[in-house]
N, C-alpha and C positions, 0 to 999 in steps of 0.2 A: 147197679152203680158200674158204669162202664168207663174205662180209661179212654175209649175214644168217643163216646157219647155222640152217636150218630153215624159212626163208621167212616168218617171222612179221614183219608189218609193224611192230608195236610194238617188238620187239627191234631191227629195223633202225633205227627212229627213236631209240632210246636210244643205239645204237652211234654214229649220226651226230652226236648231241649231245656224246657223250663226246670223239670225235675233233676236234671244234671246240672243246673246252675250255670247255664252258657249265655244267658241274656246279660247285657251290660248292666252295671250297677246303677241303682238309683239312690238318691239321698233319703235317709231315713229321718223322720221328724223326732227330735229329741223328746223323750218322755211320752211319746205316743204309742201308736199300735205295735211298732217293733219292740219298744222296751217292755210292753206289757207281755208280749209273746215270750221274749227272752226271760222275764221274771217267772212265768209259768214253767219254762224249761229249767230254769236254775233250781226250781223247787222240786224237779223230778218228773213233771208231767210230759210224756213223750208226745210230740206234735207231728202232724202231717198236713199238707196243704188241702184245702177243700174248695168247693164250688162258692160263688157269691151271688147275690141277687142280680137277675137280668132285668129286661123290660117288664114294667108292671109287677105281676107276681110270678114272674118267670125266673129261670135259672141260667147261670152262665153256661152250663153244660149243653144248652140247646136241645136237650132231649124233650120230645113232644110228650107232655103229660108227666114230667119228672115228679115223682111221688114225694120227694123230700127237697124241694128247691132250696139252694144255698146252704143245705145242712149236710151234705154227703161229701166224702173224700173225692179227689180227682182220679184216684188210682186204685185199682183193685188190690194193689200191693200195700195198702195203707198200714197193715199191721207190721209188716217187716220194714216199711219205710219210716215209720214213727220214730223220732229221735229227740234227744235233748241236746244235741250238739249245736253249740251256738253258731258256728260258721255256717252250717247248712241251713238253719232256720233264718239267719240273716239273708243269705242267698235267696231263699224261697220269698221272704217278706219283701225283699227290695225288687226282685224280678218280677213280682206279681202284686202290685200294691193294693189291688182291690180283694184279693183272695181271702176267704176266711180260713180258719185252721180247726182241726179236730184234735183231740187228745184220745189216744187208744187206752182204755180201761182194761183192768185185769192184769197189767203188768206191775205198776207201782201202786196205782190208786183205782178205787171204785168210784162210782157216783150214784147216790141216791137222788132220783129225779122225781119231784112231786109237783102236783098242782100249785099255782103260786099262792093262792090264799091259804091253803093248808101249810105250805112252807113257811109263810109269814107268821102263822100262829105258832108252829113248831119252833121256829128260830127264836121267837120271843120267849117261849117257855124254856127252851134249852139254855139260853143266855141267863135267863132269870134265875134257873136252878144252879148256876155255875157250872154247867157241862161245857167241857172243852169242845168247842165247834171250829172246824177247820174252815177252808176256803168255801164260799157260798157264791153262787151266781145267779142272777135273776134275768129272765128272758121275756121279751115283749110278746112272745106268743103264748104266755101264761103258764110257764114252768119255772121252777126254782131248783137249782142243782147243788146238792151237799157232797162235796169231795171228801173221801175218807180213804184210809188205808185199804189195800185189796185183802181180800181173804186168802190170797196166795195161790200157788199151783203146786200142791204135793206131788212128790216123785211118785207116789202110788196113785195111779188115777182113780183107782176104787175108793179112795178116801177123798175125792174132789166133793166139794160141798154144794150140791145142786140146791137151787131155791126157786119156788114157784114164782117169785117176783122178778127173776132174772130176765133181763131184757136185751135182745140183740136187735141190730137196725131193722131186720126183716120183721120183727114182731112188735114194733112200737105201739101200732093200733090196738094190740091186745092188752095193753097195760095203761088204762086210762087214769088209774090212780097212781100208786107208787111203783116206779120202775127202778130196778137194781141193774145198772150197768156194770158188768165184770167182764170176764175173759171173753174175747170175741166181739165186744161192743165198742162204741165210742160216743163222744158227745162233742159238740162245739165248745171251744174254749174262747173265753173273752180276750179282746173285743171282736165281735162278730156282727155282721149286718144280716137282717132278715128281709124277706120280700115284703112288699106292701107299701102303703101310702106313708109318707113321713119318715122320720129317723127311726125305724125298729130295729132292735139289736139285742144282743147279750151283753151284760156288763158284770163286773165283779161288786158284790156288796161287802164281801170280806176277801181280801186278796190271797194269792198263794203264798204269802209270807207266814200265814198261819199254819201251824203244824197239822198234819193229816191225822184225824182221831180214828179210833176204832169204830168201825160201822155199827156194831151192836150197841154202842154208847148212845146213838141216836135213833136207832130203829124203832123202838116202842113209842117214842113221842111222835115220830113221823107217821107211822102207821095209824096211830090214834087220831091225829089231825086229819089224815087223808080219809078215814072212815067218817068222820064227821061232815067234811066238806064235799065228799064225792058221793057218799052213800053206796061206795063200791066195796063188796065183800073183800076184794083182793087187797083193800087197803088194810086190812086187819090180819093178813096172812103173815105167817112166820116161816123162816127158813128151816129146813129139816137137814139134819146131818145123817148121811147114809154110810 
C-alpha cells in the first residue's frame, strides 16, 4: 500500500493536496454516500480515504497487480489519519466523490469478518436468541462484517490479548474462515464499491446506529457457523489470554 502507487511525483502531489483538503468543494447528495459516512463517524468509527475501482477489475491506485483493488487506504499514514471529525470527512468525501473509505479497527471497534453464508446463518441465530447484535455489513465479494467493541489496548503490553484469529491487512489470505480485525487492521466501511462487472459493493444490513456489542457475545455462534460452512479448523479457534 503505497501513498504514491507507482512513484509518479505528480500523482503524489495530487494525493497530498487531496488529503489536505485543498480541492474545491462539490455538492453532496442528501441522504447518500456522504450521509452514510458521517453516520459511521458519528457512531465513533474512525475513517480514512481508500482507493476505488479502476477499469475492469483494476484499482484507482494504478499499481500493476494491486493485491487488494479498491480495498486499501490511499496513504501509509491511515492509522494516524483515521478520524471521526465531520469537517475532515466532508472534505474528503466531496473532493474525491468516487473514493471508498476504510475504518481503522482496534481503536474504538473491532470487526469479526466471516464468509457470507456463515454470517447469514449466525445473524439469524443471534437475533433469534435475542442477542444484541451491532452494525453488520454485507459485501458482494462474499463476506459479512460484524462490528463490535474493541478488546482495548491495555497500558501493560504484556496483557495484550493476542488471538490466533487476529487478521491484519497483509494476512488476509491466511484467514479464509473467521477473521478478527483488531489493532493494526482495517476494513472497508459502507457504502463502498468493489471491482468487477455490475454494481458490486459493500452495504449496511444493520446500520451504525446500533450499539457496538462485546465481541465475545457473538464469537461462539460465528465460529460455529464458520466451521460448518468452511470446514476450516480455524473457524472453531478461540482467543487465548496471555
